[in-house]
C-alpha positions as CSV (number, residue, x, y, z in Angstrom):
1,M,-2.1,-6.8,-25.6
2,K,0.4,-6.9,-22.7
3,Y,-0.5,-3.3,-21.8
4,I,-4.2,-4.2,-21.6
5,F,-3.3,-7.2,-19.5
6,F,-1.2,-5.0,-17.2
7,L,-4.1,-2.6,-16.8
8,L,-6.5,-5.4,-16.0
9,V,-4.2,-6.9,-13.3
10,S,-3.7,-3.4,-11.8
11,F,-7.4,-2.9,-11.7
12,I,-8.0,-6.2,-10.0
13,L,-5.3,-5.5,-7.4
14,I,-6.8,-2.1,-6.6
15,Q,-10.3,-3.6,-6.4
16,N,-9.0,-6.3,-4.0
17,T,-7.3,-3.6,-1.9
18,Y,-10.6,-1.8,-1.6
19,A,-12.8,-4.9,-1.2
20,K,-11.0,-7.2,1.3
21,N,-10.7,-6.7,5.0
22,P,-6.9,-6.8,5.5
23,V,-7.1,-7.7,9.2
24,E,-10.0,-10.1,9.9
25,S,-11.7,-10.3,13.2
26,P,-15.0,-11.7,14.6
27,T,-16.4,-8.4,15.8
28,F,-15.5,-6.0,12.9
29,D,-18.7,-6.2,11.0
30,D,-21.0,-5.6,14.0
31,I,-18.9,-2.7,15.3
32,L,-18.7,-1.1,11.8
33,K,-22.5,-1.4,11.3
34,E,-23.1,0.1,14.7
35,I,-21.0,3.1,13.8
36,I,-21.8,3.9,10.2
37,K,-25.0,1.9,9.7
38,D,-25.5,1.1,6.0
39,E,-23.3,3.8,4.6
40,K,-20.8,3.0,1.8
41,Y,-17.3,2.1,2.7
42,I,-14.0,0.9,1.2
43,F,-10.8,-0.5,2.7
44,D,-8.1,2.0,1.9
45,D,-4.7,1.3,3.5
46,M,-3.2,3.2,0.6
47,N,-4.5,6.6,1.8
48,I,-4.8,5.9,5.6
49,K,-1.6,5.1,7.5
50,I,-1.9,3.8,11.1
51,K,1.4,3.6,13.0
52,V,1.5,1.3,16.1
53,P,4.4,-0.2,18.0
54,L,5.9,-3.5,16.8
55,F,4.8,-4.9,20.2
56,A,2.9,-2.9,22.8
57,D,4.6,-4.1,26.0
58,N,2.8,-1.4,28.0
59,P,-0.9,-2.1,27.3
60,I,-2.1,0.9,29.3
61,Q,-0.1,3.3,27.1
62,V,0.0,2.3,23.5
63,P,0.9,5.1,21.1
64,I,-1.0,5.3,17.8
65,F,-0.6,7.7,14.9
66,V,-3.2,8.1,12.2
67,D,-2.4,10.0,9.0
68,A,-5.2,10.3,6.4
69,K,-4.1,13.6,4.8
70,A,-4.1,11.9,1.4
71,I,-8.0,12.1,1.6
72,K,-8.8,15.6,0.7
73,N,-11.7,17.5,2.3
74,A,-12.2,14.8,4.9
75,K,-15.3,15.4,7.1
76,K,-14.9,12.9,10.0
77,L,-12.2,10.6,11.5
78,I,-13.2,7.8,13.8
79,I,-10.9,5.3,15.5
80,F,-11.9,2.0,17.0
81,T,-10.3,-1.3,18.1
82,D,-12.1,-4.6,17.3
83,L,-11.4,-6.6,20.4
84,N,-11.4,-4.0,23.3
85,P,-14.4,-4.1,25.7
86,I,-14.7,-0.4,24.8
87,P,-14.1,-0.4,21.1
88,K,-14.5,3.2,20.2
89,V,-11.5,5.5,20.8
90,I,-12.2,8.9,19.3
91,D,-14.8,10.4,17.0
92,M,-13.7,13.6,15.3
93,D,-16.0,16.0,13.4
94,L,-13.1,17.6,11.6
95,L,-14.6,20.9,10.3
96,N,-11.2,22.7,10.0
97,L,-8.8,20.0,11.2
98,L,-6.7,17.8,9.0
99,P,-7.5,14.0,9.2
100,I,-4.5,13.3,11.4
101,V,-4.2,12.5,15.1
102,S,-1.8,11.1,17.6
103,L,-2.7,9.7,21.0
104,N,-2.2,6.8,23.4
105,I,-4.8,4.1,24.1
106,K,-5.4,1.0,26.3
107,V,-5.6,-2.5,24.9
108,A,-7.2,-5.5,26.5
109,Q,-5.5,-8.0,24.2
110,E,-4.0,-8.1,20.7
111,T,-6.4,-6.4,18.5
112,P,-7.0,-4.9,15.0
113,I,-7.2,-1.1,15.1
114,R,-9.3,0.8,12.5
115,A,-9.4,4.4,11.3
116,L,-12.6,5.5,9.5
117,V,-12.4,8.6,7.4
118,L,-15.5,10.1,5.7
119,D,-14.7,11.9,2.4
120,D,-16.7,14.7,0.8
121,K,-18.6,12.3,-1.4
122,G,-20.1,10.4,1.6
123,V,-17.9,7.3,1.4
124,W,-16.0,5.9,4.4
125,H,-12.4,4.9,3.9
126,I,-11.1,2.3,6.3
127,G,-7.5,2.0,7.3
128,S,-6.3,-1.1,9.3
129,N,-3.4,-2.3,11.4
130,N,-2.9,-4.8,14.2
131,I,-1.7,-4.1,17.7
132,K,0.3,-7.0,19.2
133,S,0.2,-7.1,23.0
134,F,-0.2,-9.4,26.0
135,G,-3.1,-7.0,26.9
136,G,-4.8,-6.2,30.2
137,G,-4.7,-2.5,29.8
138,C,-8.5,-1.9,30.0
139,S,-8.8,-3.6,33.4
140,V,-6.2,-1.7,35.4
141,S,-7.0,1.2,37.7
142,S,-5.5,4.6,36.8
143,V,-2.3,5.6,38.5
144,A,-3.4,9.2,38.4
145,S,-6.4,8.4,40.6
146,S,-4.0,7.4,43.5
147,D,-1.9,10.5,43.2
148,T,-1.9,12.3,46.6
149,D,-2.3,15.6,44.7
150,F,-5.1,14.4,42.5
151,G,-7.4,17.2,43.4
152,K,-4.9,19.8,42.6
153,L,-3.7,18.2,39.4
154,L,-7.0,17.2,37.8
155,G,-7.5,19.2,34.6
156,K,-4.0,20.6,34.5
157,T,-3.0,21.1,30.9
158,K,0.1,21.7,28.8
159,G,0.3,22.7,25.1
160,N,2.5,23.9,22.3
161,I,2.2,24.8,18.7
162,F,4.6,24.1,15.8
163,K,4.4,25.5,12.2
164,T,5.8,23.5,9.3
165,D,5.1,24.3,5.6
166,G,1.8,26.2,6.4
167,V,0.5,23.4,8.7
168,Y,0.0,24.2,12.4
169,R,0.6,21.3,14.7
170,L,-1.1,21.5,18.1
171,K,0.3,19.3,20.9
172,T,-1.7,19.1,24.1
173,S,-1.9,17.0,27.3
174,I,-4.2,17.0,30.3
175,F,-4.1,15.4,33.7
176,H,-7.1,13.1,33.9
177,P,-7.5,9.4,35.1
178,M,-9.7,8.3,32.2
179,E,-11.1,5.5,34.3
180,T,-13.0,2.8,32.3
181,G,-15.2,1.6,35.1
182,L,-14.2,-1.9,34.4
183,V,-12.1,-2.3,37.6
184,F,-14.2,-3.4,40.6
185,G,-14.8,-0.5,42.9
186,N,-13.8,2.2,40.4
187,S,-16.5,4.2,38.7
188,E,-16.0,5.3,35.1
189,F,-14.6,8.9,34.9
190,Y,-13.2,10.2,31.7
191,I,-13.0,13.0,29.2
192,N,-15.8,12.6,26.7
193,R,-15.8,15.8,24.7
194,I,-13.2,18.1,23.3
195,T,-13.7,21.3,21.3
196,I,-10.8,23.0,19.5
197,K,-11.1,26.7,18.4
198,A,-9.0,29.2,16.6
199,D,-10.1,32.5,18.2
200,N,-13.9,32.1,17.9
201,Q,-13.8,29.7,14.9
202,I,-14.5,26.0,15.7
203,L,-11.8,23.8,14.3
204,A,-13.2,20.5,15.5
205,K,-15.8,18.8,17.8
206,I,-14.6,15.6,19.2
207,D,-16.1,12.7,21.2
208,A,-13.6,10.8,23.3
209,Y,-13.9,7.5,25.1
210,S,-12.3,5.8,28.2
211,S,-10.2,3.6,26.0
212,I,-7.9,6.6,25.7
213,S,-4.9,6.3,28.2
214,E,-4.8,8.3,31.4
215,N,-3.4,11.8,31.3
216,P,-4.2,12.0,27.5
217,R,-1.7,13.5,25.1
218,F,-2.9,14.5,21.6
219,I,-1.5,15.9,18.4
220,F,-3.8,17.7,15.9
221,E,-3.1,19.6,12.7
222,T,-4.8,22.4,11.0
223,L,-4.2,24.9,8.1
224,V,-6.0,27.7,10.1
225,E,-3.6,30.2,11.5
226,S,-4.4,31.8,14.9
227,K,-2.7,33.8,17.6
228,D,-4.8,32.0,20.2
229,Y,-5.9,28.4,19.9
230,K,-8.3,27.3,22.5
231,I,-9.1,23.8,23.6
232,E,-12.0,22.9,25.9
233,F,-12.1,19.5,27.6
234,F,-15.3,18.2,29.2
235,D,-15.7,15.0,31.3
236,I,-18.7,12.9,32.2
237,D,-18.9,14.5,35.7
238,G,-19.6,17.9,34.2
239,N,-16.2,19.3,34.7
240,K,-14.8,21.7,32.0
241,F,-11.1,22.5,31.6
242,N,-9.9,25.3,29.4
243,M,-6.5,25.8,27.8
244,D,-4.9,28.3,25.4
245,I,-2.1,27.6,23.1
246,K,-0.4,30.8,21.8
């Protein structure tokens, strides 16, 4: 009898984990519906871990790390913030990438942050955390834009690769202002697409948004070995920047 009771309690706890939004906000439902329409979803902080600072004292450079490798054969990874004026951060068609990413973002105020991961059964898993900050990061002009060598530096890239236990970790950065267009007198100007390849095999197609911090830095992981990883960055002005990581 006690064993049955224990199983029942465990089942209820698991169901509540999947059913209840762990970080409530007034905009969550509308943003989620806009992104995934009426597709099925569950809240799943057990399998999606989002690491953020205890307090983001620099709202224009807030490091976030999402790890959803516990969800096998994940198809997509999307990150958004509930209370930013530009909620969407990144939309990754994973293909041959693992569901893991590290990058820096801007925050306008304290906000919940979400990672949506689509599994191979067509169900979205939602991980949640909360970024505490005084905010203001979305309405500040990029420092990169005022650099006297801006024309020479635009699109300059750096990258490296590390192998651990059969996993290839790609670290990359690019000089770009990532302007939101929310500052009076500044037009939006940001990287909006990224393609990652191993030789001629596409590892991921990524949509990026201006809520990503200037001079973006990314970490991606893949199981695909290559002697020449290629990353292509595209911005909304039609510029294309290529880099090789060997």
